[in-house]
C-alpha positions as CSV (number, residue, x, y, z in Angstrom):
1,X,-28.2,37.6,-9.6
2,X,-29.7,34.1,-9.5
3,X,-27.8,31.1,-8.1
4,X,-26.4,28.5,-10.5
5,X,-28.3,25.3,-10.8
6,X,-27.3,22.3,-8.7
7,X,-24.9,19.8,-10.3
8,X,-26.5,16.8,-12.0
9,X,-23.7,14.3,-11.1
10,X,-22.7,13.4,-7.6
11,X,-19.0,13.1,-6.8
12,X,-17.7,9.6,-6.4
13,X,-15.7,9.4,-3.2
14,X,-13.9,6.2,-4.4
15,X,-11.6,7.9,-6.8
16,X,-9.9,10.0,-4.2
17,X,-9.5,7.0,-1.9
18,X,-8.0,4.9,-4.8
19,X,-5.6,7.7,-5.7
20,X,-4.5,8.1,-2.1
21,X,-3.9,4.3,-1.7
22,X,-1.9,4.2,-4.9
23,X,0.2,7.1,-3.8
24,X,0.9,5.5,-0.4
25,X,1.8,2.2,-2.1
26,X,4.2,4.0,-4.4
27,X,5.8,5.8,-1.5
28,X,6.3,2.5,0.3
29,X,7.9,0.9,-2.8
30,X,10.2,3.9,-3.2
31,X,11.2,3.7,0.5
32,X,11.9,0.0,0.3
33,X,14.0,0.3,-2.9
34,X,16.0,3.3,-1.7
35,X,16.7,1.6,1.6
36,X,17.9,-1.5,-0.2
37,X,20.1,0.5,-2.6
38,X,21.6,2.4,0.4
39,X,22.3,-0.8,2.3
40,X,23.8,-2.3,-0.8
41,X,26.1,0.6,-1.4
42,X,27.2,0.7,2.2
43,X,27.8,-3.1,2.7
44,X,29.1,-4.1,-0.8
45,X,32.7,-3.0,-0.3
46,X,33.1,-5.7,2.4
47,X,32.1,-8.4,-0.2
48,X,34.0,-7.2,-3.2
49,X,37.3,-9.1,-3.7
50,X,39.0,-6.7,-6.2
51,X,40.9,-4.0,-4.3
52,X,40.4,-1.5,-7.1
53,X,36.7,-2.0,-7.3
54,X,36.4,-2.1,-3.5
55,X,38.1,1.4,-3.3
56,X,35.8,2.8,-5.9
57,X,32.6,1.6,-4.2
58,X,34.0,2.6,-0.7
59,X,34.3,6.2,-1.9
60,X,30.5,6.3,-2.7
61,X,29.5,5.9,1.0
62,X,27.9,9.4,0.9
63,X,25.5,8.2,-1.8
64,X,24.7,5.1,0.2
65,X,23.9,7.1,3.4
66,X,21.8,9.5,1.4
67,X,19.8,6.7,-0.2
68,X,19.4,5.0,3.2
69,X,18.2,8.1,5.0
70,X,15.8,9.0,2.2
71,X,14.4,5.5,2.1
72,X,13.8,5.4,5.8
73,X,12.2,8.9,5.6
74,X,9.8,7.7,2.9
75,X,8.9,4.6,4.9
76,X,8.4,6.8,8.0
77,X,5.9,9.0,6.0
78,X,4.2,5.9,4.7
79,X,3.7,4.4,8.2
80,X,2.6,7.8,9.6
81,X,-0.1,8.1,6.9
82,X,-1.2,4.5,7.6
83,X,-1.5,5.2,11.3
84,X,-3.4,8.5,10.7
85,X,-5.8,6.7,8.3
86,X,-6.4,3.8,10.7
87,X,-7.0,6.1,13.7
88,X,-9.2,8.5,11.7
89,X,-11.6,5.7,10.5
């Protein structure tokens, strides 16, 4: 059986690099936003003056901790990818 002919177009390596950079930037943005949301939920009960609203927000500390930990994890993955890319080049 004969081999197939060679491809006529060469792959462009730039597309993969652009997609990887975009994915890393989105990961960093998600990490920053989740960290800010988590900190906001955890800290806001100390600044709310209404006792009823303060109690409602204080009961959502589990959500705040989850958002904070998830945001820090996203940022950790982002920085790990950046360190791997800089040491690999």
